[in-house]
N, C-alpha and C positions, 0 to 999 in steps of 0.2 A: 663783613658780618663777623662779629665775635661769636664763637661757638658756645652754646650752652654747656655747662659743666657736665662732663662725662658723656657728651653727645656721641662720641665715637663708640661707646659701649652700649648706650641705651637705644639710639635710633635704629641700628640694624635689627634689634629685636622687634621693632614696630613695623618696619617696611615689609612689603610683600616679598616672598621668596619664590614666587611662581612666575608664570609667563606674562602676567599683567604688567607690562613695562611702565604704564602710567603711574603705578604706585610702588615701584621698586626703590625709589629714592625720595627723600624729603623735598618739599617745595617751599621756597621763600616767597612770602608776600612782603616785598620791601616797603610798600606804602604803609601797611599796617604794622610792620616790624614783627611779623609772626612767622614761625617755621612750623609747617604741618608735616605729619608723617602718618601713613595709614597702611593697613594690610587688608582693608575691606571689612574688618570686624571691629577694630579699635582705631581711634583717631587721637593724635596728640596735636595740641595747639600751644606752642611754646613761644613766649616773648623773647626776642633777640635784639641785640644792639646792632644797628646797621650804620653804614656810612652814606654820605650823600650820593656816592657813585654806584652804590649797589642797586641792582634791578631785580625785579621778580623773576622767578624761574626755578628750575630744579637745582639742587645742590647734591651732588652725588655722594654716596656713602664712601667711595674711594677718596674723594677730596676731603671729606670730613675726617676720615681716619688718618690721612696724610697730614693734615693741618694739626690734628691733635698730637701726632708724633713729633712734629717739628716744634710745637709749643712746649711739649714736655722736655725735649732735648735742650731747648734754649731757655727754659724756665720763664716763658712769657705766655700770656693768654693766646689760645689758638684763634687765628683769624683767617678769613678767606675773603679776597676781593671778588665780589659776586657781580659780574657784568656780562659781557659777551661770552666770557669763559670764566672758569673758577681758578683764580690765581693765588698761589701760596708761594711767596718769594719768587724764585725764578721758574717755578713749576706751574704748568697750566693743565687743567682738566676740561674736557668738552662738557657742555651742558646738554642733557637730553632734550629733545624737542617733542614732547608728548603733551597731552592735555590732562592736567591734574583734576581730580573730582572737585566739585564746588564745595570744598570743606567748610568754608565760612557759612554758607547757607545751611548745611547739615548741622553745624554747631549751633547756629542761632535758632533753628527749629527746635532743638533740644533744650537750649537754655531758656527760650521764651515760654515754655510750658511750666505751669505751676506743678511742682512735685507733690505727689501724694504723701510721701514720707521721705524725710532726709535722715540718713544715718551715716556715721563715720566708722570705718573699720580699719583694723590693722591688716594691710594687704598681705604682708608676709605670713601672718598667722592664718589668714583665710587660704592662702596658697598651700601652706603646710597641712591644714585640715583637709582640703580637697584632695591632696595627694594621698594622705593616709586613708581616706575613705574609698578611693578608687581601687578597682580590681587590679589595675596594672601599675599602681603607684605613681601615676601621673595626674596632675590636676587638669584634666581635659574638660570636664564639664560638671557643673553642680546646679542645683536648684535651691534658691533661698526662700524661706518662709518668714516674712517680716511682719510682725504684729504691731510694732511701734518703734519709734526712734530710740527709745531707751530700754527696750526689752531684748532678751536673748533671741538670737536668730537661729532657726533650725536650718541645717545644711544637709542636703541629700545628694549623694553621688548619682550622677546620671547613668553611669555604667554599672552601678551596683546599688540599686535603690534601697536595699535593706541596710546599707551602711549609712548611718546618719551621725551628725554631730551638732554641736552648739558652738556659736561664737558670740561673744559679747561685743556690743558697740563700744567705741572709745569716745571719751569726751573730746569735743572740739568746740572751742569757744569762738572760732572764726565763722561758723555757719549760722 
């Protein structure tokens, strides 16, 4: 499996950092060529390039970080042979043997619904606004008031409801 760009930086931010071992590492669905990661609140579903010998199962964050480091050092795309173990060159990592949530079912249930409103936002700007509105300077929780796909969106801090802001949607011709 070829690693997605910056996977060593992005996937650790998605996976659970608590005691739920089943979601502490990404999961490869080799048949569908998809890499899933979740922390129970957010879920990623990333297309990946696999080889014929790759099999479905966990891909540990340690193996991902190691493969990315080897790829950077040798100036080649990071790749992991994903079968009974996770092999990068002469180094192997064990694959956890847990049961990953049925991510594809969860994903399809969401995708199959007709959205009431579609909007495109600049995620960085939303994060910065949420942090600025919060009592503690962290973007921990916000409530969005959405009137329409092309209208300004009211943003209210969950920990400081008197702090409000506005974010404008961005144009997105692909939706």
